[in-house]
SEDOFI-71867 format. One record per residue (C-alpha): residue number from 1; residue in one letter; x, y, z. Coordinates in Angstrom, 1 decimal. Last residue first. Layout:
NODE num residu      u      v      w
NODE NUM      a      X      Y      Z
...
% end
This chain:
NODE num residu      u      v      w
NODE  81      s   63.3   62.0  -56.4
NODE  80      s   61.2   63.1  -59.3
NODE  79      l   64.1   63.1  -61.8
NODE  78      r   65.3   59.7  -60.8
NODE  77      r   62.0   58.3  -62.0
NODE  76      l   63.2   59.1  -65.5
NODE  75      i   65.9   56.5  -65.3
NODE  74      r   63.5   53.9  -63.9
NODE  73      r   61.2   54.5  -66.9
NODE  72      a   64.0   54.1  -69.3
NODE  71      t   65.0   50.8  -67.6
NODE  70      w   61.5   49.5  -68.0
NODE  69      h   61.5   50.4  -71.7
NODE  68      l   64.8   48.6  -72.1
NODE  67      t   63.6   45.6  -70.2
NODE  66      g   60.4   45.4  -72.2
NODE  65      s   62.2   45.6  -75.5
NODE  64      v   64.8   43.0  -74.5
NODE  63      y   62.0   40.7  -73.3
NODE  62      l   60.0   41.0  -76.5
NODE  61      l   63.2   40.6  -78.6
NODE  60      t   64.0   37.4  -76.7
NODE  59      c   60.5   36.1  -77.0
NODE  58      f   60.5   36.5  -80.7
NODE  57      v   64.0   35.1  -81.1
NODE  56      v   63.1   32.1  -79.0
NODE  55      a   59.9   31.5  -80.9
NODE  54      l   61.8   31.6  -84.2
NODE  53      r   64.4   29.3  -82.9
NODE  52      p   61.7   26.7  -82.1
NODE  51      h   60.8   26.6  -85.8
NODE  50      f   57.4   27.3  -87.3
NODE  49      t   57.5   27.5  -91.1
NODE  48      v   58.0   30.9  -92.7
NODE  47      q   57.0   32.2  -96.1
NODE  46      l   57.3   36.0  -95.9
NODE  45      a   55.4   38.0  -98.5
NODE  44      g   52.1   36.3  -97.6
NODE  43      l   50.5   39.4  -96.3
NODE  42      a   50.1   37.9  -92.8
NODE  41      i   53.6   36.5  -92.8
NODE  40      g   55.1   39.8  -93.7
NODE  39      v   53.0   41.6  -91.2
NODE  38      l   54.2   39.2  -88.5
NODE  37      p   57.8   39.6  -89.6
NODE  36      t   57.6   43.4  -89.4
NODE  35      i   55.8   43.5  -86.1
NODE  34      i   58.1   41.3  -84.1
NODE  33      g   61.8   41.7  -84.7
NODE  32      a   62.2   45.0  -86.5
NODE  31      v   59.2   46.8  -85.0
NODE  30      v   59.5   45.5  -81.4
NODE  29      c   63.3   45.9  -81.4
NODE  28      g   63.0   49.4  -82.8
NODE  27      a   60.5   50.4  -80.1
NODE  26      a   63.0   49.3  -77.4
NODE  25      i   65.8   51.2  -79.2
NODE  24      t   63.5   54.3  -79.1
NODE  23      n   62.8   53.7  -75.4
NODE  22      l   66.5   53.5  -74.6
NODE  21      l   67.2   56.7  -76.6
NODE  20      a   64.3   58.5  -74.9
NODE  19      a   65.6   57.5  -71.4
NODE  18      t   69.1   58.8  -72.3
NODE  17      l   67.6   62.0  -73.6
NODE  16      k   65.5   62.6  -70.5
NODE  15      t   68.5   62.0  -68.3
NODE  14      q   70.7   64.4  -70.3
NODE  13      e   67.9   67.0  -70.0
NODE  12      a   67.7   66.6  -66.2
NODE  11      l   71.5   66.8  -65.9
NODE  10      v   71.5   70.0  -67.9
NODE   9      p   68.7   71.5  -65.8
NODE   8      d   70.6   70.7  -62.5
NODE   7      i   68.0   69.2  -60.1
NODE   6      s   66.6   71.3  -57.4
NODE   5      a   67.0   70.5  -53.7
NODE   4      s   63.9   71.2  -51.5
NODE   3      g   62.7   67.6  -51.5
NODE   2      s   66.0   66.3  -50.2
NODE   1      m   68.2   64.1  -52.4
% end
């Protein structure tokens, strides 16, 4: 796109909503898969022994969350170009 061309307002809002949805899913991954279990363990409500699968799930959710957030940022960058 050239610098003088304006973006359709409807397309801009759809882009923002898509980015917001991805970012919300990313936040949900962090809360559901990382923060909640850590708080449960810290408060003694969740008795967990370390297992390699637990580390894999933790890292996977962290990766998915980061990837979704990065994708949302890339989508929003299209608005400025």
